[in-house]
TORTIGU-134050 format. One record per residue: y, x, z of N, C-alpha, C in turn; residue in three letters. Coordinates in steps of 0.1 Angstrom, whole numbers, padded with zeros to 4 digits. Each point is the difference from the previous one (the first is absolute). Last residue first. Example, Ala and Ser with C-alpha at 12.3 -4.5 7.8 and 13.67 -1.06 7.14 Angstrom:
// TORTIGU-134050
+-------+-------+-------+-------+-------+-------+-------+-------+-------+--------+
|  n.yy |  n.xx |  n.zz | ca.yy | ca.xx | ca.zz |  c.yy |  c.xx |  c.zz | drendo |
+-------+-------+-------+-------+-------+-------+-------+-------+-------+--------+
| -0022 |  0128 |  0071 |  0011 |  0009 |  0000 |  0011 | -0008 |  0008 |    Ser |
| -0057 |  0003 | -0001 |  0012 | -0009 |  0000 |  0012 |  0009 |  0000 |    Ala |
+-------+-------+-------+-------+-------+-------+-------+-------+-------+--------+
***
This chain:
// TORTIGU-134050
+-------+-------+-------+-------+-------+-------+-------+-------+-------+--------+
|  n.yy |  n.xx |  n.zz | ca.yy | ca.xx | ca.zz |  c.yy |  c.xx |  c.zz | drendo |
+-------+-------+-------+-------+-------+-------+-------+-------+-------+--------+
|  1007 |  0593 |  0959 |  0004 | -0012 |  0003 | -0007 | -0006 |  0013 |    Phe |
| -0008 |  0042 | -0024 |  0015 |  0000 |  0005 |  0005 | -0013 |  0003 |    Pro |
| -0051 |  0025 |  0002 |  0006 | -0011 | -0005 |  0016 | -0001 |  0003 |    Asn |
| -0035 |  0033 |  0015 |  0007 |  0004 | -0013 |  0009 | -0013 | -0005 |    Asp |
| -0014 |  0001 |  0052 | -0007 |  0003 | -0011 |  0009 |  0003 | -0011 |    Asp |
|  0001 |  0001 |  0058 |  0006 | -0003 | -0014 | -0010 |  0003 | -0011 |    Leu |
| -0006 |  0010 |  0048 | -0003 | -0013 | -0003 |  0006 | -0005 | -0014 |    Asn |
|  0009 |  0044 |  0018 | -0013 | -0001 | -0001 | -0006 | -0015 | -0003 |    Thr |
|  0045 |  0012 |  0014 | -0002 |  0003 | -0015 | -0015 | -0001 | -0002 |    Leu |
|  0032 | -0025 |  0035 | -0013 |  0009 |  0002 | -0003 |  0002 | -0014 |    Asn |
|  0048 | -0011 |  0019 | -0010 | -0005 | -0009 | -0011 |  0009 |  0001 |    Ile |
|  0040 | -0012 |  0036 | -0005 |  0010 | -0009 | -0012 | -0008 | -0007 |    Lys |
|  0043 | -0026 |  0021 | -0015 |  0004 |  0002 | -0003 |  0010 | -0011 |    Lys |
|  0044 | -0027 |  0029 | -0004 |  0011 | -0011 | -0014 |  0003 |  0002 |    Arg |
|  0027 | -0027 |  0030 | -0009 | -0007 | -0009 | -0003 |  0009 | -0012 |    His |
|  0027 |  0017 |  0035 | -0010 | -0006 |  0006 | -0011 | -0006 | -0009 |    Lys |
|  0042 |  0016 | -0016 | -0008 |  0011 |  0004 | -0014 | -0006 |  0007 |    Ala |
|  0034 | -0029 | -0011 | -0005 |  0004 | -0012 | -0010 |  0011 |  0004 |    Asp |
|  0026 | -0013 |  0035 | -0009 | -0012 | -0003 | -0009 |  0004 | -0013 |    His |
|  0036 |  0029 |  0010 | -0012 |  0002 |  0010 | -0011 | -0011 | -0001 |    Cys |
|  0041 | -0003 | -0024 | -0007 |  0012 | -0007 | -0014 |  0002 |  0010 |    His |
|  0032 | -0032 |  0015 | -0007 | -0005 | -0013 | -0009 |  0011 | -0006 |    Leu |
|  0009 | -0004 |  0054 |  0008 |  0004 | -0013 | -0007 | -0003 | -0012 |    His |
| -0016 | -0027 |  0042 | -0001 |  0013 | -0006 |  0011 |  0003 | -0011 |    Leu |
| -0022 | -0036 |  0044 |  0011 |  0002 | -0009 |  0000 |  0014 | -0006 |    Leu |
| -0040 | -0035 |  0018 |  0008 |  0011 |  0003 |  0009 |  0004 | -0011 |    Glu |
| -0039 | -0038 |  0021 |  0010 |  0004 | -0010 |  0006 |  0010 |  0005 |    Leu |
| -0032 | -0026 |  0023 | -0008 |  0006 | -0012 |  0011 |  0005 | -0009 |    Asn |
|  0013 | -0024 |  0039 | -0008 |  0012 |  0006 | -0009 |  0007 | -0012 |    Asn |
|  0027 | -0040 | -0009 |  0009 |  0012 |  0004 | -0008 |  0011 |  0004 |    Leu |
| -0024 | -0036 | -0031 |  0006 |  0000 |  0013 |  0007 |  0013 |  0002 |    Gln |
| -0027 | -0017 | -0039 |  0014 |  0003 | -0001 |  0008 | -0001 |  0015 |    Asp |
| -0054 |  0016 | -0012 |  0008 | -0011 | -0001 |  0016 |  0002 | -0002 |    Asn |
| -0055 |  0023 | -0011 |  0013 |  0000 |  0007 |  0008 | -0011 | -0001 |    Gly |
| -0042 |  0011 | -0023 |  0000 | -0009 |  0013 |  0011 |  0000 |  0008 |    Gly |
| -0007 |  0024 | -0042 | -0011 |  0005 |  0010 |  0001 | -0008 |  0014 |    Asn |
|  0029 | -0008 | -0036 | -0012 |  0000 | -0007 | -0010 |  0005 |  0008 |    Ala |
|  0044 |  0003 |  0015 | -0006 | -0014 |  0000 | -0013 | -0001 | -0007 |    Arg |
|  0015 |  0045 |  0024 |  0003 | -0008 | -0013 | -0007 | -0014 |  0002 |    Pro |
|  0016 |  0031 |  0041 | -0012 | -0005 | -0005 |  0003 | -0008 | -0014 |    Ile |
|  0038 |  0017 |  0015 | -0008 |  0011 |  0006 | -0015 | -0003 | -0005 |    Ile |
|  0044 | -0016 | -0027 | -0011 | -0006 |  0008 | -0009 |  0012 |  0004 |    His |
|  0053 |  0001 | -0012 | -0012 |  0006 | -0005 | -0009 | -0007 |  0010 |    His |
|  0052 | -0004 | -0020 | -0008 | -0005 |  0011 | -0014 |  0004 | -0004 |    Val |
|  0045 |  0027 | -0017 | -0009 | -0009 | -0003 | -0008 | -0004 |  0014 |    Glu |
|  0051 |  0022 | -0020 | -0011 | -0001 |  0010 | -0010 | -0010 | -0005 |    Met |
|  0046 |  0035 | -0012 | -0008 | -0010 | -0005 | -0012 | -0001 |  0008 |    Phe |
|  0050 |  0019 |  0013 | -0014 |  0003 | -0003 | -0007 | -0014 | -0005 |    Asp |
|  0047 |  0001 |  0016 | -0003 |  0003 | -0015 | -0016 |  0004 | -0003 |    Gly |
|  0018 |  0007 |  0049 |  0007 | -0009 | -0009 | -0002 |  0004 | -0015 |    Asp |
| -0036 |  0019 |  0033 |  0014 |  0002 | -0001 |  0005 | -0013 | -0010 |    Arg |
| -0045 |  0016 |  0033 |  0005 | -0006 | -0012 |  0015 |  0000 |  0001 |    Phe |
| -0033 |  0038 |  0021 |  0008 | -0012 |  0004 |  0006 | -0007 | -0013 |    Ile |
| -0047 |  0029 |  0002 |  0014 |  0001 | -0001 |  0006 | -0014 |  0004 |    Leu |
| -0048 |  0010 | -0002 |  0007 |  0001 |  0011 |  0014 |  0003 |  0000 |    Gly |
| -0037 | -0009 | -0033 |  0006 |  0012 |  0000 |  0007 |  0003 |  0013 |    Cys |
| -0025 | -0042 | -0005 | -0006 |  0010 | -0009 |  0005 |  0014 |  0002 |    His |
|  0019 | -0039 |  0022 | -0013 |  0003 |  0006 | -0008 |  0010 | -0008 |    Asn |
|  0056 | -0007 |  0004 | -0012 | -0001 | -0009 | -0013 |  0003 |  0006 |    Cys |
|  0042 | -0015 |  0032 | -0005 |  0012 | -0009 | -0011 | -0004 | -0010 |    Lys |
|  0028 | -0024 |  0036 |  0007 |  0003 | -0012 | -0005 |  0011 | -0008 |    Gly |
| -0022 | -0020 |  0037 |  0011 |  0007 |  0006 |  0008 |  0005 | -0012 |    Glu |
| -0037 | -0032 | -0001 | -0004 |  0015 | -0004 |  0014 |  0009 |  0003 |    Gln |
|  0002 | -0046 |  0011 | -0014 |  0004 |  0006 | -0002 |  0014 | -0003 |    Arg |
|  0038 | -0020 | -0019 |  0001 |  0002 |  0014 | -0012 |  0006 |  0006 |    Lys |
| -0002 | -0014 | -0044 |  0007 |  0012 |  0000 |  0001 |  0005 |  0015 |    Met |
+-------+-------+-------+-------+-------+-------+-------+-------+-------+--------+
***
């Protein structure tokens, strides 16, 4: 939090008491990222969710509901 000057790296707002926070991997571990501090950032919980939200490409779907 000190490195980010108390601000969320996604929305830029200052963290306040009671805010829910998540540690986010800048480079995902699945893509070769690590757990070192220079690969981590602190985000609001809802900002972390927004970063991980993905849109579904409807052209790749078929009629199978499963």
